[in-house]
C-alpha positions as a Markdown table, in Angstrom:
| # | Residue | x | y | z |
|---|---|---|---|---|
| 1 | Met | 10.0 | 19.1 | -9.1 |
| 2 | Glu | 6.4 | 18.5 | -10.4 |
| 3 | Asn | 7.3 | 14.8 | -11.0 |
| 4 | Gln | 8.8 | 14.0 | -7.5 |
| 5 | Pro | 6.9 | 11.6 | -5.5 |
| 6 | Tyr | 5.2 | 12.9 | -2.3 |
| 7 | Cys | 4.1 | 11.9 | 1.0 |
| 8 | Pro | 0.3 | 12.8 | 1.5 |
| 9 | Arg | 0.9 | 13.1 | 5.1 |
| 10 | Cys | 3.6 | 15.7 | 4.7 |
| 11 | Pro | 3.3 | 19.3 | 4.1 |
| 12 | His | 6.2 | 19.2 | 1.4 |
| 13 | Pro | 7.4 | 17.2 | -1.6 |
| 14 | Thr | 9.8 | 14.3 | -0.2 |
| 15 | Ala | 12.6 | 12.8 | -2.1 |
| 16 | Asp | 12.0 | 9.3 | -3.9 |
| 17 | Gln | 14.9 | 8.0 | -1.5 |
| 18 | Asp | 13.1 | 9.1 | 1.6 |
| 19 | Ile | 10.1 | 7.4 | 0.5 |
| 20 | Arg | 11.9 | 3.9 | -0.3 |
| 21 | Glu | 13.5 | 4.2 | 3.2 |
| 22 | Val | 10.1 | 4.8 | 4.7 |
| 23 | Ile | 8.4 | 2.0 | 3.3 |
| 24 | Ala | 11.3 | -0.4 | 3.7 |
| 25 | Ser | 11.4 | 0.5 | 7.5 |
| 26 | Val | 7.5 | 0.1 | 7.8 |
| 27 | Leu | 7.7 | -3.4 | 5.9 |
| 28 | Ala | 10.7 | -4.7 | 8.0 |
| 29 | Ala | 8.9 | -3.6 | 11.2 |
| 30 | Leu | 5.7 | -5.5 | 10.1 |
| 31 | Pro | 5.3 | -8.6 | 12.5 |
| 32 | Gln | 5.7 | -12.1 | 10.7 |
| 33 | Glu | 1.8 | -12.9 | 11.6 |
| 34 | Gln | 0.6 | -9.7 | 9.9 |
| 35 | Arg | 2.4 | -10.2 | 6.7 |
| 36 | Thr | 0.6 | -11.1 | 3.4 |
| 37 | Pro | 2.3 | -14.5 | 2.0 |
| 38 | Glu | 4.8 | -13.7 | -0.9 |
| 39 | Glu | 3.0 | -15.1 | -3.6 |
| 40 | Glu | -0.3 | -13.2 | -2.3 |
| 41 | Tyr | 1.5 | -9.9 | -1.9 |
| 42 | Arg | 3.0 | -10.2 | -5.6 |
| 43 | Leu | -0.4 | -10.7 | -7.0 |
| 44 | Arg | -1.7 | -7.9 | -4.7 |
| 45 | Leu | 1.0 | -5.8 | -6.2 |
| 46 | Glu | 0.0 | -6.4 | -9.8 |
| 47 | Gly | -3.5 | -5.5 | -8.9 |
| 48 | Cys | -2.4 | -2.1 | -7.6 |
| 49 | Glu | -0.2 | -1.7 | -10.7 |
| 50 | Ser | -3.1 | -2.0 | -13.0 |
| 51 | Cys | -5.3 | 0.2 | -10.8 |
| 52 | Pro | -6.2 | 3.7 | -12.4 |
| 53 | Gly | -6.3 | 4.9 | -8.9 |
| 54 | Gln | -2.5 | 4.2 | -8.2 |
| 55 | Asn | -0.4 | 7.2 | -8.7 |
| 56 | Gln | 3.4 | 6.9 | -7.8 |
| 57 | Gly | 2.8 | 4.1 | -5.4 |
| 58 | Ile | 0.1 | 5.8 | -3.5 |
| 59 | Cys | -3.5 | 4.4 | -3.6 |
| 60 | Arg | -5.9 | 7.4 | -4.2 |
| 61 | Tyr | -8.9 | 5.8 | -2.6 |
| 62 | Cys | -7.1 | 5.6 | 0.8 |
| 63 | Gly | -3.7 | 7.4 | 0.6 |
| 64 | Cys | -1.5 | 4.5 | 1.6 |
| 65 | Tyr | 1.6 | 3.2 | 0.1 |
| 66 | Val | 0.5 | 0.6 | -1.9 |
| 67 | Glu | 3.5 | -1.7 | -1.0 |
| 68 | Val | 2.7 | -1.2 | 2.6 |
| 69 | Arg | -1.1 | -1.8 | 2.2 |
| 70 | Ala | -0.5 | -4.9 | 0.3 |
| 71 | Ala | 1.9 | -6.2 | 2.6 |
| 72 | Lys | -0.3 | -6.4 | 5.5 |
| 73 | Asn | -2.6 | -9.6 | 5.6 |
| 74 | Phe | -5.5 | -8.0 | 7.2 |
| 75 | Met | -5.9 | -5.2 | 4.5 |
| 76 | Ile | -8.4 | -5.0 | 1.8 |
| 77 | Cys | -8.3 | -3.3 | -1.8 |
| 78 | Pro | -10.1 | -0.1 | -1.2 |
| 79 | Asn | -11.0 | 0.3 | -5.0 |
| 80 | Pro | -14.7 | 1.5 | -4.6 |
| 81 | Lys | -15.6 | -0.4 | -8.2 |
| 82 | Gly | -14.3 | -3.8 | -6.5 |
| 83 | Ser | -11.3 | -5.3 | -5.2 |
| 84 | Leu | -8.4 | -5.9 | -7.6 |
| 85 | Trp | -6.7 | -8.0 | -5.2 |
| 86 | Pro | -7.0 | -12.2 | -5.5 |
| 87 | Glu | -9.8 | -13.5 | -2.9 |
| 88 | Asn | -8.1 | -14.7 | 0.5 |
| 89 | Ala | -8.9 | -14.9 | 4.0 |
| 90 | Ala | -8.1 | -11.3 | 5.1 |
| 91 | Ala | -10.1 | -10.1 | 8.0 |
| 92 | Pro | -11.9 | -6.8 | 7.5 |
| 93 | Glu | -10.1 | -3.9 | 7.8 |
| 94 | Asp | -9.6 | -1.4 | 10.8 |
| 95 | Glu | -10.3 | 1.9 | 9.3 |
| 96 | Asp | -8.3 | 3.5 | 11.7 |
| 97 | Asp | -5.1 | 1.7 | 10.9 |
| 98 | Asp | -3.5 | 3.4 | 8.3 |
| 99 | Trp | 0.1 | 2.0 | 8.7 |
């Protein structure tokens, strides 16, 4: 059970399938005008994959699921050493908007 993915917002371990369902539902509910274009989304996820702060799909710098954060065109990479995402016209992040 120690290698099982978890949700940092939940007090208990969560099954991988449950996490996939949560991510899918959040992505499905994201309005089109807030979505990152597909190619940029892929490049953002590549940046997250190469980041030492990413653990089981969760960013240790902000606590977000990387798939969800990367999908929102207004979010930025929170890596304190500098963004691992390609440059874009993203607006500054709203610190209170985790999802």
